C-alpha positions in Angstrom: 139.1 98.5 85.2 137.9 95.8 87.2 134.5 95.4 88.7 135.9 96.7 92.3 137.5 99.6 90.9 133.8 101.3 89.8 133.7 104.4 92.1 130.3 105.4 92.8 129.4 109.1 91.2 127.0 111.5 90.3 127.4 113.4 86.6 128.3 117.1 87.4 125.3 118.4 85.5 122.7 116.5 87.2 124.5 117.0 90.9 124.7 121.0 90.0 120.7 121.2 88.7 120.0 118.9 92.2 121.0 121.5 94.4 118.3 124.0 93.1 116.2 121.8 95.2 117.6 121.5 98.4 115.6 123.4 100.4 112.2 123.4 101.1 110.4 127.0 100.6 107.0 128.8 100.1 107.9 131.1 97.5 104.7 134.1 98.0 103.9 135.7 94.5 102.3 139.3 94.4 101.4 138.7 98.1 98.8 136.2 98.0 99.6 133.3 95.7 102.1 130.7 97.7 103.2 128.3 96.1 105.3 125.4 97.9 109.1 124.6 96.3 111.1 121.5 97.3 108.6 119.5 99.5 108.7 116.5 97.0 109.0 116.7 93.7 105.8 118.3 92.4 104.9 121.6 93.5 101.7 123.3 94.7 99.9 126.6 94.7 97.5 128.3 97.1 95.6 131.6 96.0 94.8 133.7 99.1 91.5 135.5 98.4 89.4 137.6 100.8 87.6 135.2 103.4 88.9 132.1 101.9 91.7 130.1 99.2 91.9 127.8 96.5 94.4 125.1 96.5 96.0 124.2 92.8 97.2 120.6 93.1 98.1 118.6 96.8 101.3 116.8 96.1 102.0 112.9 96.4 100.8 111.7 99.8 100.6 112.9 103.3 104.2 113.2 104.3 104.8 116.4 102.0 101.0 117.3 102.2 101.1 117.8 105.9 104.5 120.1 106.1 103.2 122.1 103.7 99.6 122.4 105.1 101.2 123.2 108.0 103.7 126.2 106.6 100.5 127.3 104.7 98.6 127.6 107.7 101.4 130.0 109.4 100.8 132.1 106.5 96.8 132.1 106.7 94.2 130.3 108.6 91.8 131.6 105.7 89.7 128.1 105.2 90.2 126.3 101.6 86.7 126.5 99.5 87.8 124.9 96.8 91.0 122.4 95.2 91.5 122.4 91.6 93.6 119.1 90.5 95.3 120.1 87.2 95.2 116.4 86.3 95.6 112.6 87.5 99.0 112.0 88.4 99.4 110.8 91.6 102.1 113.5 92.4 99.7 116.2 91.9 96.4 114.2 93.5 97.5 112.1 96.7 98.2 114.5 99.2 94.3 116.2 99.6 93.6 114.9 103.1 96.4 117.0 104.5 94.7 120.4 103.2 91.4 119.3 103.0 88.6 116.8 105.0 86.4 114.3 103.1 83.4 115.3 105.3 83.7 118.9 104.4 84.2 117.4 100.6 81.0 115.6 101.3 79.3 118.3 103.1 79.7 121.2 99.9 82.0 123.1 102.1 85.1 122.4 99.8 84.9 121.7 95.6 87.2 119.7 94.1 87.6 120.7 90.7 89.2 118.7 87.6 88.7 117.9 84.1 85.8 115.6 83.0 88.5 112.7 82.2 90.5 112.9 85.4 88.7 110.5 87.3 88.8 107.7 83.9 92.6 108.7 83.7 93.4 107.8 87.6 91.7 104.4 87.3 93.7 103.6 84.0 97.1 103.8 85.6 96.0 103.2 89.1 93.3 100.2 88.7 93.8 98.0 85.0 97.5 99.0 85.1 98.7 98.8 88.6 100.8 95.6 88.5 102.9 96.7 85.8 103.3 100.7 87.2 103.8 99.4 90.7 106.8 97.5 89.3 108.4 99.9 86.6 107.6 103.9 88.5 110.2 103.3 91.4 112.5 102.1 88.8 112.0 105.0 86.8 112.2 107.8 90.1 114.4 105.5 92.3 112.3 104.3 94.5 114.6 101.2 95.7 117.6 103.1 96.3 119.3 105.0 99.3 119.8 108.8 97.8 123.2 109.6 97.3 126.1 109.0 95.3 126.0 105.4 95.4 122.3 105.3 94.6 119.3 107.5 93.0 119.7 111.1 93.0 116.4 112.5 92.0 114.4 112.9 89.3 115.8 116.2 88.6 111.9 118.1 88.4 112.4 118.9 92.3 113.6 117.1 95.4 113.4 113.7 95.7 109.7 112.3 95.9 108.3 111.6 99.2 104.6 109.9 99.6 103.3 108.9 102.4 99.5 107.6 103.0 97.8 108.6 99.5 93.8 109.6 99.2 91.9 110.7 96.1 88.4 112.5 95.8 86.9 112.2 92.6 86.0 115.6 91.4 82.7 117.1 92.6 83.0 119.9 89.4 83.9 118.5 86.0 84.5 120.7 82.8 85.5 119.9 79.3 87.0 122.9 77.8 87.1 126.4 80.2 85.9 126.4 83.7 85.5 130.6 84.9 85.0 131.1 88.3 85.0 133.5 91.2 86.1 132.5 94.4 86.8 134.3 97.7 86.9 137.5 95.2 89.8 136.0 93.6 88.9 135.3 89.1 90.0 131.7 88.5 89.9 130.5 84.7 90.6 126.8 84.5 91.7 125.9 80.9 91.8 122.4 79.5 95.3 122.4 77.4 96.2 118.5 76.6 99.7 118.6 76.9 102.2 115.9 79.0 98.4 114.0 79.6 95.3 114.5 77.5 93.1 115.6 80.8 95.9 118.8 81.7 94.9 121.6 83.2 96.2 125.2 83.5 94.9 127.9 86.0 94.6 131.7 84.6 94.2 134.3 87.1 93.3 137.3 84.7 93.5 140.3 87.2 97.2 139.6 88.3 98.1 137.8 84.5 99.4 134.7 86.5 99.7 131.4 84.8 99.8 128.0 87.1 101.0 126.0 84.2 100.9 122.4 86.0 102.8 119.8 84.1 102.4 121.3 80.8 105.9 122.8 81.9 108.0 119.8 83.9 110.8 122.3 85.5 114.0 123.1 84.3 114.5 119.8 82.2 113.5 118.7 78.9 110.2 116.9 79.4 109.2 113.6 79.4 107.9 113.4 75.9 108.1 109.4 76.9 108.3 108.1 80.9 110.1 105.4 81.0 107.4 104.0 83.2 104.8 102.9 80.6 102.3 105.5 79.6 100.3 106.4 76.5 101.3 107.6 73.7 102.3 111.6 74.3 101.7 113.2 71.2 104.6 115.6 70.9 102.3 118.1 68.4 99.4 118.4 71.0 101.9 119.0 73.7 103.6 122.0 71.6 100.2 123.3 70.3 99.0 123.4 74.1 102.5 125.6 75.2 101.3 127.9 72.3 98.1 128.1 74.4 99.9 128.9 77.2 101.6 131.5 74.9 98.8 133.0 74.2 97.6 134.6 77.4 100.8 136.9 78.0 101.6 135.9 81.3 103.3 138.3 83.2 104.6 135.0 86.2 104.5 131.5 85.4 104.3 128.8 88.4 104.9 125.4 87.0 104.4 122.7 89.4 107.8 121.2 88.7 110.6 123.2 89.2 110.6 127.4 89.9 108.5 130.4 89.4 109.2 132.6 86.1 108.9 136.2 86.5 108.7 138.7 83.8 106.5 138.5 80.7 109.8 137.9 78.7 111.3 135.4 80.5 108.0 133.9 80.8 107.8 133.6 76.7 111.4 132.5 76.1 110.9 129.3 78.5 107.8 128.5 76.7 109.3 129.1 73.2 111.8 126.8 74.1 110.0 124.0 75.5 107.5 124.5 72.4 110.2 124.5 70.2 112.4 121.3 71.5 108.9 119.4 71.4 108.6 120.4 67.9 111.8 120.1 66.7 111.8 116.2 68.5 108.2 115.7 66.7 109.4 117.1 63.1 113.0 115.5 62.6 111.5 112.0 63.9 108.9 112.4 61.2 111.2 113.2 58.6 113.5 110.4 59.5 110.7 108.0 59.1 109.3 108.9 56.4 113.5 108.0 54.5 112.7 104.7 56.2 114.7 104.6 59.8 114.0 102.0 62.4 113.4 103.7 66.5 117.0 102.8 66.8 118.2 104.7 64.2 116.1 107.3 64.9 117.8 107.9 68.3 121.0 108.2 66.9 119.9 110.8 63.9 117.5 112.6 65.9 119.7 114.7 68.6 119.0 118.5 70.4 120.5 121.4 68.7 123.0 123.1 70.7 120.7 126.6 70.8 117.9 123.9 72.7 120.2 122.1 74.1 122.3 124.8 76.2 118.9 126.5 76.9 119.1 126.3 81.0 115.2 124.9 81.0 116.0 122.1 78.4 119.0 120.2 80.0 118.2 116.2 79.6 117.9 115.8 83.5 114.0 113.9 83.2 113.3 113.3 79.7 115.9 112.5 77.0 115.5 113.1 73.1 117.1 109.4 73.1 114.3 108.2 74.7 111.8 110.1 74.1 112.2 109.7 69.8 111.6 106.2 69.2 107.8 107.1 71.0 107.4 109.1 67.8 107.9 106.0 66.0 105.7 103.6 68.1 103.0 106.5 68.5 102.7 107.1 64.5 104.1 103.6 63.1 103.2 101.1 65.8 106.0 98.5 67.1 106.0 96.6 63.5 109.7 98.5 61.9 109.5 96.5 58.6 111.4 93.1 58.9 109.4 89.7 58.5 111.6 88.2 61.0 110.1 90.7 63.8 106.4 89.1 63.1 107.0 85.5 64.3 110.4 85.6 65.9 112.4 82.4 67.7 111.1 82.4 71.5 113.4 85.1 73.1 115.4 82.4 75.9 115.6 79.8 73.0 117.3 82.6 70.8 119.2 83.5 73.8 120.7 80.2 74.1 121.7 79.8 70.4 123.3 83.3 70.6 125.1 82.5 73.4 126.4 79.0 72.2 127.0 80.9 68.9 129.4 83.2 70.4 131.4 80.8 71.9 129.7 79.7 75.2 128.9 81.1 78.3 132.9 81.6 79.4 133.8 83.0 76.5 130.7 85.6 76.7 131.8 86.2 80.3 135.5 87.2 79.1 134.2 89.6 76.7 131.6 91.1 79.2 134.7 91.7 81.8 137.3 93.2 79.1 134.4 95.5 78.2 134.0 96.6 81.7 137.7 96.9 82.1 137.9 99.0 79.2 134.8 101.2 80.7 132.7 99.7 77.7 129.8 99.6 79.8 126.7 99.3 77.2 128.5 96.8 75.5 129.0 94.5 78.9 125.7 95.3 79.5 124.6 94.3 76.4 126.1 91.1 75.8 125.9 89.6 79.4 122.4 90.2 78.6 122.2 87.1 76.8 123.7 84.8 79.5 121.0 85.8 81.7 118.5 85.4 79.6 119.8 81.7 78.6 119.6 81.3 82.2 118.7 83.4 84.9 120.4 81.7 87.5 123.3 82.1 86.3 124.7 84.4 89.1 127.5 85.0 88.0 126.3 86.4 84.8 124.0 88.6 86.8 126.6 90.3 88.9 128.8 91.2 85.6 125.5 93.0 83.9 124.9 94.3 87.4 128.9 95.8 87.7 128.3 97.0 83.9 124.6 98.7 84.8 126.8 100.7 87.5 129.4 101.7 85.4 126.6 102.8 82.8 124.2 104.4 84.9 126.9 106.9 87.5 128.0 108.9 84.2 124.2 109.4 82.9 122.7 112.7 83.0 119.6 112.1 82.6 118.1 111.0 86.0 115.8 108.1 85.2 118.2 107.0 83.3 120.7 106.2 86.4 117.9 105.3 88.5 117.0 102.7 86.3 120.3 101.1 86.0 121.1 100.9 89.4 117.8 99.5 90.6 118.4 96.9 87.7 121.7 96.1 89.1 120.1 95.7 92.7 117.3 93.2 91.1 120.1 91.5 89.2 122.2 91.1 92.4 119.0 90.1 94.5 119.3 92.9 96.8 115.8 94.8 95.3 113.3 93.6 98.5 109.7 92.9 98.5 108.8 94.5 95.0 105.6 96.4 95.2 103.1 95.2 92.9 99.4 93.8 92.9 95.9 95.4 92.0 95.2 96.6 95.6 93.7 100.1 96.4 94.4 102.1 99.2 90.7 102.3 100.5 90.8 106.0 101.2 91.6 106.3 97.6 88.9 103.8 96.6 86.0 104.7 98.2 86.2 107.9 96.1 86.3 106.1 92.7 83.3 105.7 91.0 81.8 102.0 92.0 81.4 100.8 88.3 85.1 101.8 87.4 86.3 99.7 90.8 84.6 96.6 89.0 85.1 97.2 85.9 88.8 96.4 86.6 87.9 92.6 87.5 87.5 92.2 83.2 91.6 92.7 82.8 92.2 90.3 86.0 90.3 87.0 84.4 92.8 84.2 84.0 91.3 83.3 80.7 92.5 79.7 80.3 90.7 78.5 83.6 87.7 80.5 82.5 86.8 78.7 78.6 84.2 76.5 80.2 82.6 78.8 82.4 79.3 81.1 82.0 78.5 83.0 85.2 76.7 86.5 85.7 76.9 87.9 89.2 75.0 91.1 90.1 76.2 93.7 92.4 74.1 95.9 94.2 75.6 99.1 96.8 72.6 99.9 99.8 73.2 102.9 100.5 74.0 104.6 96.7 70.7 102.8 95.1 74.4 101.9 92.4 74.2 98.6 90.6 76.1 96.5 88.1 77.4 93.4 86.8 80.4 91.1 85.9 79.8 88.1 83.3 82.6 85.3 82.6 81.9 84.5 79.5 84.3 81.7 77.9 87.8 83.1 78.5 86.2 87.0 78.2 84.7 89.2 81.7 82.2 91.6 80.6 81.2 94.7 82.4 77.5 95.4 82.8 76.6 99.1 83.7 73.3 98.0 85.3 72.1 94.8 86.5 71.7 91.9 84.2 68.0 91.0 83.9 69.8 87.1 83.8 72.3 86.3 86.5 73.3 83.4 88.8 73.8 85.4 91.8 73.4 88.9 93.2 75.6 90.6 96.1 74.4 93.4 97.9 76.7 95.5 100.4 77.5 98.7 101.9 79.7 101.4 99.6 82.5 100.9 102.0 82.7 97.0 101.8 84.0 97.5 98.0 86.6 100.1 99.0 88.2 97.9 101.4 87.4 94.6 99.1 89.2 96.8 96.4 92.3 97.1 98.7 92.4 93.3 99.1 91.8 93.3 102.5 88.5 91.2 102.4 87.0 88.6 99.9 83.2 88.7 99.2 83.0 85.1 100.2 84.7 86.5 103.3 81.8 89.2 103.7 78.7 86.8 103.0 80.1 84.8 106.2 80.9 88.2 108.2 76.9 89.5 107.0 78.2 92.6 104.7 77.2 91.0 101.7 73.7 89.5 101.4 73.4 86.9 99.0 70.5 85.9 96.8 71.5 82.5 94.5 74.0 80.3 95.6 76.9 80.8 97.5 79.7 78.1 95.4 78.5 80.3 92.2 80.4 83.1 93.9 83.6 81.2 95.2 83.9 79.6 91.5 83.2 82.7 90.0 86.0 84.7 91.6 88.1 81.5 91.8 88.5 82.8 88.3 90.5 85.8 89.2 94.0 87.1 89.6 94.3 87.5 93.1 94.3 90.9 94.7 97.9 90.8 95.8 98.8 89.9 92.1 100.4 86.6 90.5 104.0 86.9 92.4 107.0 89.3 91.6 108.3 89.5 88.4 111.7 91.2 87.3 112.5 93.8 84.7 115.8 91.9 83.6 115.5 88.6 85.7 112.7 86.8 83.3 
């Protein structure tokens, strides 16, 4: 097979899976519970009561949000009195302003309910780790790909994701473990069930015996015990025990916020048991082999899903996979060090690649071997050996093209959507066809205005360019004039410390309205610009402010960086 003979294709099981999500629709349960399916990759549910309604989750942004809000209004014109946000992921929190107005929330007409750690988790992912998440996220979900046989084929969680403008509201009512409510005559329990995330909550309707399981169940797929975009350790046993909590409700109807609704107590139990057993099996067998000395790569070959689980209709490896999840069990429990002292202080990777290329007979020999492997449809090996050429010289376009071809050949054959998406996005990067990557530290103002003030400023700590600040000791105070909040940032010889209140000793103080901070967080303006325009009042020397902020990465980030081309 030559590179030109690689024909685009989709794994037949993945293609069949995605037919489940072709038609956007509202599914009504028991006459008053309305779930939006297939408008994007996630679902949301409207619970209709006597004189109002409760919305559970808000989708991924204004494009699907506006469509679903219009569809709900065709069913009922009862006002939404509360929004329950089940966890911090963007595909569940970002469409809120399609359904309710910010003015109504501020006026107390609409409550926004979430677990106590929700905003903290969102700030971590959308703030502290924004540049890397924005770079890796589109690789996982195929954000750089056209949908179809030649490109992305969804994520198998639902319809291909759609977003538009994003919004967020810091919950107006939080809880730790359980919250019992009665809204519009409907009894509702919101229960904290750590599982996919540590802030995950489910919604239980005791009178109807309906359980909205959020992402504790990720749809008709083996779950992402590890997400390729990068996540903190998702403890499998915490997740399995969370699913046991769901079983204790003994629900008649299960409404996941990915995938279809499950009806019948027996069917609900079957789905929950299958998921919790698959997750525990992954965990227990990984730990068993870890205790026999296996490394994470060895675990990926040894721990596979047994047939009785692999054949379950809700456990196909379409989104998560055993092979990539089992490695996270190793790193979660043991850490990155696999036990070989060579790992402690390795030869720098570019030097290592250059030496490997020389040792393997040089560039031409490796290219010939890679092309032969492509001809033999041994795409993994072709991509593997071409990687050393790209690492040794990332300007070698011929080597990059060979690796891209190998990744396409491999990616088209993958059943796991995230593997396919990553390989095909990486191929585009290697071919210089990716376009301008999304990145930077900026936060959309309509999100930032609802983040905690201190949280926004504390994000600066990880943007400090330390080697430019080893001789710097400066402290700024920040005062929000319309909310009465204050805090500080102190650069001290390569470290930026956040102070939750105004420091007694400071070199300058900046006072401004809260809206200015929201615009600043998006990278649209600077404190120097604010001083110039009069939006920011300065007490102190302006040159101190300029010097202070020059020590940080700019809001737009340090520029594009590659996953493959390094």
